[in-house]
N, C-alpha and C positions, 0 to 999 in steps of 0.2 A: 462492454468487451467480456469476453469469456475468457478466462484464462482456466484452459485445461491441463489435464496431467495425463501423458495413457501409458501403463505394467501391464502387458501382457494381455489378462483378460477384464485390467481392472479401468476406473477412470475415475478423475476426481477432478471440481470444477469448482474456482473461486470465479465472481465477479465484481468488475471496478463497476460498480453501478455509481459514486461516486463522479467522479473523474480525472485525468491525467493531472497532475503535477509540479526528478534531474537523475541523470547520472552523476553530473557531477553540479555542486556549487557551483553559482552564476561567477562568470569570469568581472574579473575589474570592468568594469563599460557599461556593463549589462543597464539596462531601464524594464522597465514592464512596458509590457505593449499594452495595446486600445483594449484588447481581447480575455478574454477567460484560458485558464487553463485549457489545450488541445482538447480533452474527453469533455468537457462543459459540450461540445459539438454533437456530442453521442448518446452524455444522459439526459434521460428522461426526468424532466420538470423535477416532481416527487421526490428522486435521487440522488438532487444535487443538496446540499449541505447551505446550512444550518440543519442538523437534524433534531427529528423531535425525539422524546424521553422514547421512543420504541428502540430509538439506534444503542441505547442502552446496553451493550450487552456484558450474556450473562458472562460470569470471570470463566476463565478457561486454569485449572488451577497446573503450578507447574509452570509455567509460561515466563519463559526470561525475555527480558527488556533489552538483552543486549544482542540477540539476533533477528535476521527479517525474516521474521513468522507471519503465518494470516494472523495468528493468537494477540502478535503482537500491533498488527495493525489496530483490531480490533477493540484489546484491552486501549488506545490510542486514544482510540474516538469514544469507550467507551465514559474514559474519564473525565477529556475533555469535555464532555456534553453532560456532562454530572456537572464539571464547575458551572459551566455555562449556565444553569439551570438552576442551581442552588447561590453560587457565589458572585457573580455575575449585579441580579441585583442591589443587593445587599455592599459591593463594592462603589455601585454608580447611585447607593444613596449619600457619598462621601463623609467627612467627617470620621467618630468615632465607632460609627459600623463600617468605613472601608476600612480602617485600620486594623479592625477584627479578623473582616473574614480574609485579610492578605498573610494574618497570622496562625486563624485555623485552618487555612492549608499551608503554609510553612510547619504544620505541627503533624502535617501526615494524617488530616485527615478526609479527604476525598482518595480514597484508593483502594485498590484492587485484594481482598486476599490471597493468602496461596501465589503471589505469585512474585517474581525477582525483580525489582529494578524500577520498576514505574512510578514516579512523581511526576504532578502540579507541578507547573511552573506558572510564574505570569512575568511581564518585562513591560514597559511604559513606550511609549513613541520612541528614545531615545536608546531603547535597547537595555537600561536598567532593569536588575530582576528586584519584585519587587516582594516576591515571594519564590522559597523554592522547598516543595516539599521533601525531596531528595537530600541536599545539599544548604540548609537556613546557611552554612555561613557564605554563601555568595548572593546573600540580601544586599545591594547594594553597589553590586559590581555589575558588567556589561556581558550579555549575551555574546556578544564577539570579541570579549573581551580575553588576556593574559591564562585568565584563573578558569574560566570557564570553557575558553577553544583552542588554547593551546599558542601555539604559535604560528598558528593557520589566518593568514588574514581571507577577512572576509566582508568584503567593505560596502557588499552589494546583499549582506544578510537581512537587514531591517526592511529593502525596497522589498526583496522576497515575500517578506510576512505579510508587509500592507498590502500587496499588490493578491496574492491566493483568500486573503481574508475579505478582500473587499469582491469577493465574489463567493461568501460566504466562510470559507473555512477552508484549508487546504494544507498539506503536508510541504513542509522545507527541508531539503537536502543539507544540512550544517555540520562543521565537528564539534567534540564537544566532548571534557573531561566529568561529563553530570550522571552519565548513566552507570551509577555506582550509590550504596552509601559513603563509598571511599573515594576522594575525589583522586585521581588521575595525579602522579608526579612528575608531570613534566620533567621538572629543574634533573631528575636525576633518569628521565629517559622515557618515559612511560608517553609513546605516541597516544593523543588524542581519538578518538574515535569517529570513522563514519559512520551518521545517520541519517536520521530522519523525524521530524516530529507532523506532528498535527495541530495545527492553528484555525481556533474562532477570536473574533474579538468583542468585547463590550462594548456597549454602549458610548460608556465614556472617554473609550481607544485602548482601556489594560487586554494586552493580547495570552491570552492562555494556552500554553502548550503543554502537551505530553511527549516525550522523544524517547524513540526505540533504533538499537544497533542495525548496522547494514551490512551486518555478519552473517554468513550463509551456514544455514545448521553443516557441519562436518558430514562429511559422505564414510560410509559405511562400503567400504571397499570390497573387503570378504562375503557382500551378500551374496546368496547362490539364484545367480539366474531362475525365470518360473515361476519364482516360490511367492509366498504369500504368507510373511512373517514380519515382525517387529522393523526390520535391518531396510525391508523393500518398504514401509509406511511412512520411515523418517527420510528418506530419500528423496521419496516423492514433496515431504514435507520439508525440507532441503529446497528443490525448485522450484514451489509454485510460491513459499514465501521469497523469494530470489527475486523470482518475475515480477510479483504483483508488490510487490516494496518498490523496483524498478519504473516499471509503469507508471504509478503512484506520485514519482519524482522528477517525471518526467518535464521538460519545459518548453522545445519549441519539436517542431517535426521531425527534424534531422535525427535528436534522440529516440523515437518513434519507430524512424527507420532503421539504425544502427541497434536497434531492442531486437526487427523481423528478423534484420540482419542473423546477431548472431540464434536466433532462434532457429532459424532453418538452417545456418551453414554451418553456426560454431559448438562448442562442447559448455558453455557456461549454462547453460539450460538443460541440461542432463547427467543422469549417475547411474553410472552400472546400465539397467534394462530400462529404468523411468526418463521417460524427453518431453519435451512441453509441448503444446499445443495450442492455439490461440484459433477463435470464432466469434464473431461478430454476432451479436446475441438479437436478430432485428428485424426488419424487411429492407433495412438495406441489404447490398449486395452488388453483384459483383454484376456492370451490365451488356445489356445484351438479351438474346434471342433464346439464349442454348438454357433449357429445365436445369444443367446437370449444375450453371451456376450462379442462376441470378431464381434467391431466393423470392417464396413469395408472401401472401402479408401475414404468415401466421408466426410471430415473433418465438411462440414460444418449441418451435417443431424445427424448422430454418434456419440456418448463419453461416454464410460464406466462409471458411476456413482462412483466416489470413497470414500463419506460419504453422511450423510443421516437422520437428527435430527430428532428428536421428535419420538424415537423408531422406525421411518420405517427404518434402517439400515439391517433390514433382508430381508424387502422386494426390498431393490434396491440398495445395497451398492453390485460393484461387474459388475450389469445388464447392458445391453447396454438402455443407458438414455431416445433414442427415446421407444425406449419399456414398460419404466418403468412409462414416460410423458402419453404416452396415455392410460396407467391401463388394460396393461395386465403384466400379473405376470406369470410364466410357461404357456404359450399363450393363454391367454385364459383373455380377456377384450376389450377395445375397440379399434376402428380403429389403422395399424400404423401408416399413414397418419398422424393422427393430432398429434401425438408424434414427426415422423418426421417436421411436421409443427413447433412446437415450439421449438422445439432443435432447427431448422436454425434459427428462429427470435431472440432467445436466444443468440444463437454464432454471429451470426452476429450484430448484436446491443451489446455481453458486446466487440466486438472486437471495438466498436465505440467509449466504454466508460462507456458505461451502458447504460441500458433498462427495459421498463417493460413490 
């Protein structure tokens, strides 16, 4: 699924090439279904977790774990991938080697430089924290306990972690006090943060995670329309980071429908002159003989628009993305070659982790 953002003459795109993993923490009584997270249906096999070392993306200086951003998602994958490659073999060895590997994680020796609030943690199957680079004092406490998650009941948290990791890895929505070097003081009225964490599992059953917040970047309200400036960039980063985080944390089809509804008709994924669009980057498309709605077998050029914000849904949703990007509606508009080129650049850039 391609998540794109339009701002007058600009397009940015970020591809969910892993899976949909939830707007909300699963409620009491939730049980893991017999299938994987929904986007496993759409993701190509080579783009499903766990990832190889090439997925250990380069650092993005200045990225803060508090916010729902593309760089936060990338850092969580980067750190967990590195921990799986470096620490899991030592943890699986058992004995003193295992304890030394856990102590090394708690010491913060697996990290991303020039960032704020990202830290690897490890839990066992009972949700007990075995290592924590951000808050070593939580070792021995439960991930869903009072100190680590405040007063928020999360009875299904471990079930959800087991579910996504049984499919190779995934994102887990939860509430936490630990996206900081300093624990939030729940007793003093500080609320735990709504967060997500990317998890993978060692062969001996330990779960490795890195969390980031789901708070969107602030909107720059006084950003002049139709301008190419830093404020425009921040508003676009806000929208696409929030959208991608929400998509990665979905756990049922209803949430996907709600997401598309809010994209088409709501204000959640819009800011000033920027708004979100979604297109399917594959040969699957709107069924039928209509060439405007039924893409052919070239996924780098064609895709069906699934959602389009700022009141443009009636002009683009369900249409072939190349036609829409060329300005072609009902067979009239700009040259199709323009739309093909924009679609190709967006899709290829998104596959590489994001592009403008």
